A tleap script that builds the chain and sets N, CA, C and O, in Angstrom:
source leaprc.protein.ff14SB
mol = sequence {
  NMET ILE ASP ASP ASP GLU PRO ASP ASP TRP
  GLU ASP ASP PRO ASP GLY ASP ASP SER ALA
  TRP ASP ALA ASP ASP GLU GLU PRO THR VAL
  PRO CYS PRO TYR CYS GLY ARG GLU MET LEU
  GLU ASP SER PRO ARG CYS PRO HIE CYS GLU
  ARG TYR ILE SER ALA GLU ASP HIE ALA ALA
  THR ARG ARG PRO THR TRP VAL VAL ILE THR
  ALA VAL ILE CYS LEU THR ILE ALA ILE TRP
  TRP VAL LEU THR ALA CVAL
}
set mol.1.N position { 81.150 91.801 331.249 }
set mol.1.CA position { 81.370 90.437 330.851 }
set mol.1.C position { 80.124 89.616 331.191 }
set mol.1.O position { 79.560 89.775 332.273 }
set mol.2.N position { 79.697 88.756 330.295 }
set mol.2.CA position { 78.495 87.947 330.470 }
set mol.2.C position { 78.904 86.549 330.893 }
set mol.2.O position { 79.780 85.929 330.291 }
set mol.3.N position { 78.249 86.065 331.945 }
set mol.3.CA position { 78.522 84.720 332.435 }
set mol.3.C position { 77.471 83.783 331.832 }
set mol.3.O position { 76.282 83.923 332.118 }
set mol.4.N position { 77.899 82.839 331.008 }
set mol.4.CA position { 76.971 81.937 330.327 }
set mol.4.C position { 76.389 80.888 331.252 }
set mol.4.O position { 75.455 80.188 330.861 }
set mol.5.N position { 76.907 80.750 332.470 }
set mol.5.CA position { 76.397 79.738 333.380 }
set mol.5.C position { 75.128 80.175 334.100 }
set mol.5.O position { 74.416 79.337 334.654 }
set mol.6.N position { 74.830 81.479 334.102 }
set mol.6.CA position { 73.645 81.976 334.784 }
set mol.6.C position { 72.408 81.730 333.914 }
set mol.6.O position { 72.475 81.870 332.693 }
set mol.7.N position { 71.287 81.369 334.532 }
set mol.7.CA position { 70.065 81.142 333.744 }
set mol.7.C position { 69.511 82.462 333.224 }
set mol.7.O position { 69.685 83.514 333.838 }
set mol.8.N position { 68.848 82.381 332.095 }
set mol.8.CA position { 68.219 83.564 331.512 }
set mol.8.C position { 66.993 83.944 332.318 }
set mol.8.O position { 66.328 83.086 332.898 }
set mol.9.N position { 66.696 85.248 332.351 }
set mol.9.CA position { 65.505 85.722 333.033 }
set mol.9.C position { 64.273 85.635 332.130 }
set mol.9.O position { 63.157 85.907 332.573 }
set mol.10.N position { 64.468 85.264 330.894 }
set mol.10.CA position { 63.377 85.198 329.938 }
set mol.10.C position { 62.587 83.919 330.143 }
set mol.10.O position { 63.152 82.851 330.379 }
set mol.11.N position { 61.289 84.045 330.050 }
set mol.11.CA position { 60.449 82.857 330.144 }
set mol.11.C position { 60.282 82.281 328.755 }
set mol.11.O position { 59.884 82.988 327.828 }
set mol.12.N position { 60.577 81.026 328.608 }
set mol.12.CA position { 60.418 80.360 327.324 }
set mol.12.C position { 59.075 79.680 327.258 }
set mol.12.O position { 58.493 79.312 328.278 }
set mol.13.N position { 58.593 79.520 326.053 }
set mol.13.CA position { 57.362 78.779 325.837 }
set mol.13.C position { 57.640 77.315 326.167 }
set mol.13.O position { 58.524 76.711 325.560 }
set mol.14.N position { 56.905 76.730 327.115 }
set mol.14.CA position { 57.205 75.358 327.519 }
set mol.14.C position { 57.034 74.359 326.382 }
set mol.14.O position { 57.696 73.321 326.371 }
set mol.15.N position { 56.167 74.651 325.433 }
set mol.15.CA position { 55.973 73.738 324.318 }
set mol.15.C position { 56.981 73.985 323.203 }
set mol.15.O position { 57.156 73.151 322.315 }
set mol.16.N position { 57.632 75.124 323.258 }
set mol.16.CA position { 58.548 75.477 322.177 }
set mol.16.C position { 57.797 75.855 320.916 }
set mol.16.O position { 58.368 75.885 319.826 }
set mol.17.N position { 56.514 76.143 321.071 }
set mol.17.CA position { 55.665 76.439 319.925 }
set mol.17.C position { 55.447 77.948 319.848 }
set mol.17.O position { 54.966 78.559 320.801 }
set mol.18.N position { 55.798 78.537 318.727 }
set mol.18.CA position { 55.628 79.975 318.541 }
set mol.18.C position { 54.297 80.301 317.889 }
set mol.18.O position { 54.080 81.441 317.477 }
set mol.19.N position { 53.406 79.335 317.784 }
set mol.19.CA position { 52.135 79.590 317.121 }
set mol.19.C position { 51.147 80.311 318.029 }
set mol.19.O position { 50.018 80.580 317.618 }
set mol.20.N position { 51.555 80.632 319.266 }
set mol.20.CA position { 50.674 81.373 320.170 }
set mol.20.C position { 50.369 82.741 319.587 }
set mol.20.O position { 49.291 83.294 319.802 }
set mol.21.N position { 51.325 83.280 318.850 }
set mol.21.CA position { 51.087 84.550 318.162 }
set mol.21.C position { 50.411 84.221 316.850 }
set mol.21.O position { 50.943 83.472 316.030 }
set mol.22.N position { 49.246 84.783 316.661 }
set mol.22.CA position { 48.465 84.495 315.479 }
set mol.22.C position { 48.244 85.793 314.724 }
set mol.22.O position { 48.150 86.860 315.330 }
set mol.23.N position { 48.160 85.706 313.416 }
set mol.23.CA position { 47.944 86.897 312.591 }
set mol.23.C position { 46.590 87.531 312.896 }
set mol.23.O position { 46.397 88.722 312.653 }
set mol.24.N position { 45.650 86.745 313.426 }
set mol.24.CA position { 44.333 87.295 313.753 }
set mol.24.C position { 44.391 88.215 314.967 }
set mol.24.O position { 43.474 89.004 315.193 }
set mol.25.N position { 45.460 88.118 315.747 }
set mol.25.CA position { 45.602 88.945 316.937 }
set mol.25.C position { 46.076 90.356 316.608 }
set mol.25.O position { 46.099 91.220 317.485 }
set mol.26.N position { 46.451 90.596 315.366 }
set mol.26.CA position { 46.953 91.914 314.985 }
set mol.26.C position { 45.824 92.938 315.030 }
set mol.26.O position { 44.663 92.618 314.775 }
set mol.27.N position { 46.188 94.171 315.357 }
set mol.27.CA position { 45.208 95.245 315.346 }
set mol.27.C position { 44.942 95.656 313.906 }
set mol.27.O position { 45.832 95.552 313.062 }
set mol.28.N position { 43.724 96.124 313.609 }
set mol.28.CA position { 43.397 96.501 312.227 }
set mol.28.C position { 44.202 97.712 311.779 }
set mol.28.O position { 44.437 98.643 312.549 }
set mol.29.N position { 44.618 97.679 310.521 }
set mol.29.CA position { 45.379 98.789 309.964 }
set mol.29.C position { 44.609 99.422 308.819 }
set mol.29.O position { 43.762 98.790 308.188 }
set mol.30.N position { 44.923 100.676 308.571 }
set mol.30.CA position { 44.329 101.433 307.477 }
set mol.30.C position { 45.452 102.215 306.800 }
set mol.30.O position { 46.484 102.468 307.421 }
set mol.31.N position { 45.269 102.601 305.541 }
set mol.31.CA position { 46.300 103.415 304.903 }
set mol.31.C position { 46.253 104.855 305.414 }
set mol.31.O position { 45.180 105.405 305.660 }
set mol.32.N position { 47.418 105.446 305.567 }
set mol.32.CA position { 47.501 106.850 305.981 }
set mol.32.C position { 46.950 107.718 304.851 }
set mol.32.O position { 47.307 107.493 303.695 }
set mol.33.N position { 46.091 108.704 305.141 }
set mol.33.CA position { 45.548 109.551 304.079 }
set mol.33.C position { 46.597 110.470 303.454 }
set mol.33.O position { 46.360 111.039 302.389 }
set mol.34.N position { 47.743 110.619 304.099 }
set mol.34.CA position { 48.785 111.503 303.583 }
set mol.34.C position { 49.861 110.759 302.805 }
set mol.34.O position { 50.175 111.136 301.676 }
set mol.35.N position { 50.437 109.698 303.396 }
set mol.35.CA position { 51.539 108.992 302.732 }
set mol.35.C position { 51.119 107.654 302.145 }
set mol.35.O position { 51.840 107.099 301.316 }
set mol.36.N position { 49.958 107.115 302.558 }
set mol.36.CA position { 49.449 105.883 302.000 }
set mol.36.C position { 49.995 104.612 302.625 }
set mol.36.O position { 49.567 103.520 302.250 }
set mol.37.N position { 50.922 104.716 303.564 }
set mol.37.CA position { 51.479 103.527 304.210 }
set mol.37.C position { 50.544 103.049 305.310 }
set mol.37.O position { 49.762 103.828 305.855 }
set mol.38.N position { 50.629 101.766 305.630 }
set mol.38.CA position { 49.742 101.177 306.631 }
set mol.38.C position { 50.069 101.709 308.024 }
set mol.38.O position { 51.232 101.863 308.397 }
set mol.39.N position { 49.005 101.984 308.781 }
set mol.39.CA position { 49.147 102.443 310.155 }
set mol.39.C position { 48.007 101.843 310.961 }
set mol.39.O position { 47.009 101.406 310.388 }
set mol.40.N position { 48.138 101.816 312.279 }
set mol.40.CA position { 47.080 101.293 313.124 }
set mol.40.C position { 45.839 102.167 313.004 }
set mol.40.O position { 45.929 103.390 312.895 }
set mol.41.N position { 44.694 101.526 313.025 }
set mol.41.CA position { 43.437 102.243 312.811 }
set mol.41.C position { 43.161 103.293 313.884 }
set mol.41.O position { 42.617 104.355 313.579 }
set mol.42.N position { 43.530 103.013 315.136 }
set mol.42.CA position { 43.236 103.927 316.234 }
set mol.42.C position { 44.367 104.902 316.526 }
set mol.42.O position { 44.284 105.668 317.486 }
set mol.43.N position { 45.403 104.891 315.730 }
set mol.43.CA position { 46.558 105.744 315.975 }
set mol.43.C position { 46.225 107.206 315.663 }
set mol.43.O position { 45.639 107.486 314.617 }
set mol.44.N position { 46.585 108.139 316.543 }
set mol.44.CA position { 46.305 109.546 316.275 }
set mol.44.C position { 47.307 110.167 315.301 }
set mol.44.O position { 47.075 111.253 314.769 }
set mol.45.N position { 48.442 109.456 315.070 }
set mol.45.CA position { 49.488 110.007 314.212 }
set mol.45.C position { 50.112 108.885 313.390 }
set mol.45.O position { 50.299 107.775 313.889 }
set mol.46.N position { 50.429 109.171 312.144 }
set mol.46.CA position { 51.077 108.185 311.276 }
set mol.46.C position { 52.528 108.011 311.730 }
set mol.46.O position { 53.245 109.001 311.875 }
set mol.47.N position { 52.974 106.764 311.959 }
set mol.47.CA position { 54.358 106.556 312.403 }
set mol.47.C position { 55.379 106.779 311.287 }
set mol.47.O position { 56.573 106.892 311.562 }
set mol.48.N position { 54.929 106.843 310.043 }
set mol.48.CA position { 55.854 106.992 308.926 }
set mol.48.C position { 56.074 108.461 308.545 }
set mol.48.O position { 57.210 108.932 308.493 }
set mol.49.N position { 54.977 109.177 308.280 }
set mol.49.CA position { 55.115 110.590 307.889 }
set mol.49.C position { 54.931 111.520 309.079 }
set mol.49.O position { 55.170 112.722 308.963 }
set mol.50.N position { 54.509 110.980 310.227 }
set mol.50.CA position { 54.350 111.706 311.483 }
set mol.50.C position { 53.334 112.838 311.424 }
set mol.50.O position { 53.432 113.800 312.185 }
set mol.51.N position { 52.361 112.730 310.526 }
set mol.51.CA position { 51.291 113.727 310.471 }
set mol.51.C position { 50.139 113.240 311.321 }
set mol.51.O position { 49.841 112.046 311.339 }
set mol.52.N position { 49.488 114.148 312.025 }
set mol.52.CA position { 48.365 113.801 312.878 }
set mol.52.C position { 47.129 113.522 312.033 }
set mol.52.O position { 46.881 114.187 311.026 }
set mol.53.N position { 46.369 112.538 312.457 }
set mol.53.CA position { 45.161 112.140 311.747 }
set mol.53.C position { 43.982 112.480 312.649 }
set mol.53.O position { 43.655 111.714 313.555 }
set mol.54.N position { 43.347 113.606 312.413 }
set mol.54.CA position { 42.185 113.994 313.203 }
set mol.54.C position { 41.300 114.913 312.377 }
set mol.54.O position { 41.732 115.471 311.368 }
set mol.55.N position { 40.077 115.062 312.808 }
set mol.55.CA position { 39.128 115.908 312.085 }
set mol.55.C position { 39.566 117.367 312.098 }
set mol.55.O position { 39.288 118.106 311.153 }
set mol.56.N position { 40.248 117.786 313.159 }
set mol.56.CA position { 40.690 119.172 313.252 }
set mol.56.C position { 41.800 119.483 312.257 }
set mol.56.O position { 41.957 120.631 311.841 }
set mol.57.N position { 42.572 118.467 311.872 }
set mol.57.CA position { 43.689 118.697 310.961 }
set mol.57.C position { 43.271 118.727 309.497 }
set mol.57.O position { 43.992 119.263 308.656 }
set mol.58.N position { 42.118 118.159 309.189 }
set mol.58.CA position { 41.686 118.121 307.801 }
set mol.58.C position { 41.263 119.512 307.344 }
set mol.58.O position { 40.674 120.285 308.100 }
set mol.59.N position { 41.576 119.803 306.106 }
set mol.59.CA position { 41.176 121.090 305.549 }
set mol.59.C position { 39.656 121.120 305.408 }
set mol.59.O position { 39.028 120.116 305.072 }
set mol.60.N position { 39.094 122.262 305.665 }
set mol.60.CA position { 37.648 122.398 305.547 }
set mol.60.C position { 37.247 122.236 304.085 }
set mol.60.O position { 37.873 122.801 303.189 }
set mol.61.N position { 36.209 121.468 303.866 }
set mol.61.CA position { 35.756 121.282 302.489 }
set mol.61.C position { 34.958 122.496 302.064 }
set mol.61.O position { 34.128 123.000 302.821 }
set mol.62.N position { 35.206 122.958 300.869 }
set mol.62.CA position { 34.508 124.130 300.346 }
set mol.62.C position { 33.305 123.687 299.544 }
set mol.62.O position { 33.313 122.635 298.905 }
set mol.63.N position { 32.281 124.501 299.589 }
set mol.63.CA position { 31.098 124.232 298.779 }
set mol.63.C position { 31.405 124.685 297.356 }
set mol.63.O position { 32.171 125.625 297.141 }
set mol.64.N position { 30.802 124.008 296.394 }
set mol.64.CA position { 30.995 124.442 295.003 }
set mol.64.C position { 30.496 125.869 294.807 }
set mol.64.O position { 29.565 126.312 295.480 }
set mol.65.N position { 31.109 126.564 293.901 }
set mol.65.CA position { 30.785 127.966 293.648 }
set mol.65.C position { 29.322 128.133 293.247 }
set mol.65.O position { 28.677 129.094 293.667 }
set mol.66.N position { 28.791 127.219 292.446 }
set mol.66.CA position { 27.411 127.365 291.984 }
set mol.66.C position { 26.417 127.281 293.141 }
set mol.66.O position { 25.356 127.902 293.081 }
set mol.67.N position { 26.741 126.526 294.194 }
set mol.67.CA position { 25.851 126.438 295.348 }
set mol.67.C position { 25.815 127.778 296.078 }
set mol.67.O position { 24.747 128.243 296.476 }
set mol.68.N position { 26.974 128.392 296.250 }
set mol.68.CA position { 27.043 129.689 296.930 }
set mol.68.C position { 26.311 130.754 296.121 }
set mol.68.O position { 25.550 131.543 296.681 }
set mol.69.N position { 26.534 130.780 294.818 }
set mol.69.CA position { 25.881 131.778 293.956 }
set mol.69.C position { 24.369 131.592 293.985 }
set mol.69.O position { 23.630 132.572 294.077 }
set mol.70.N position { 23.898 130.344 293.907 }
set mol.70.CA position { 22.461 130.072 293.947 }
set mol.70.C position { 21.861 130.509 295.282 }
set mol.70.O position { 20.764 131.069 295.302 }
set mol.71.N position { 22.544 130.270 296.382 }
set mol.71.CA position { 22.044 130.678 297.695 }
set mol.71.C position { 21.949 132.195 297.787 }
set mol.71.O position { 20.972 132.724 298.318 }
set mol.72.N position { 22.951 132.894 297.278 }
set mol.72.CA position { 22.930 134.359 297.309 }
set mol.72.C position { 21.782 134.897 296.462 }
set mol.72.O position { 21.098 135.834 296.875 }
set mol.73.N position { 21.564 134.319 295.288 }
set mol.73.CA position { 20.468 134.773 294.422 }
set mol.73.C position { 19.119 134.529 295.094 }
set mol.73.O position { 18.251 135.401 295.074 }
set mol.74.N position { 18.937 133.343 295.692 }
set mol.74.CA position { 17.671 133.039 296.373 }
set mol.74.C position { 17.445 133.966 297.561 }
set mol.74.O position { 16.321 134.411 297.794 }
set mol.75.N position { 18.471 134.251 298.293 }
set mol.75.CA position { 18.362 135.156 299.432 }
set mol.75.C position { 18.009 136.572 298.967 }
set mol.75.O position { 17.186 137.248 299.584 }
set mol.76.N position { 18.631 137.006 297.887 }
set mol.76.CA position { 18.344 138.340 297.331 }
set mol.76.C position { 16.882 138.418 296.878 }
set mol.76.O position { 16.203 139.410 297.146 }
set mol.77.N position { 16.401 137.388 296.200 }
set mol.77.CA position { 15.004 137.365 295.748 }
set mol.77.C position { 14.056 137.363 296.938 }
set mol.77.O position { 13.037 138.054 296.905 }
set mol.78.N position { 14.359 136.610 297.984 }
set mol.78.CA position { 13.504 136.556 299.175 }
set mol.78.C position { 13.451 137.920 299.853 }
set mol.78.O position { 12.376 138.372 300.248 }
set mol.79.N position { 14.587 138.573 299.990 }
set mol.79.CA position { 14.622 139.897 300.623 }
set mol.79.C position { 13.843 140.902 299.761 }
set mol.79.O position { 13.075 141.708 300.286 }
set mol.80.N position { 14.043 140.850 298.446 }
set mol.80.CA position { 13.329 141.753 297.541 }
set mol.80.C position { 11.833 141.546 297.648 }
set mol.80.O position { 11.080 142.520 297.677 }
set mol.81.N position { 11.373 140.279 297.710 }
set mol.81.CA position { 9.957 139.963 297.801 }
set mol.81.C position { 9.352 140.485 299.108 }
set mol.81.O position { 8.242 141.016 299.117 }
set mol.82.N position { 10.101 140.327 300.220 }
set mol.82.CA position { 9.601 140.826 301.515 }
set mol.82.C position { 9.510 142.345 301.490 }
set mol.82.O position { 8.522 142.902 301.966 }
set mol.83.N position { 10.495 143.016 300.958 }
set mol.83.CA position { 10.483 144.484 300.926 }
set mol.83.C position { 9.432 145.068 300.000 }
set mol.83.O position { 8.881 146.129 300.295 }
set mol.84.N position { 9.135 144.400 298.880 }
set mol.84.CA position { 8.138 144.916 297.947 }
set mol.84.C position { 6.720 144.544 298.359 }
set mol.84.O position { 5.769 145.170 297.889 }
set mol.85.N position { 6.547 143.554 299.216 }
set mol.85.CA position { 5.207 143.124 299.626 }
set mol.85.C position { 4.635 144.057 300.687 }
set mol.85.O position { 3.433 144.012 300.951 }
set mol.86.N position { 5.432 144.871 301.279 }
set mol.86.CA position { 4.957 145.753 302.356 }
set mol.86.C position { 4.269 146.940 301.815 }
set mol.86.O position { 3.806 147.787 302.579 }
savepdb mol mol.pdb
quit
């Protein structure tokens, strides 16, 4: 049972002004790369989809096939040139 005669333990704003909270005080947000919803910029995990946001979780980017093929061809030519020059 609650007794209404007891004072509240909450501290009230003496001015009664709620403008102490300003939108500029908010932490910066960014969209989640997985679900697209706004999340805090420094958050390690999205609060909506609960996926972790870190460099270790991102899939490794693959090089285009033509870059790999060109590197292999250049390496083969270099090895052939060294072996035939002897």
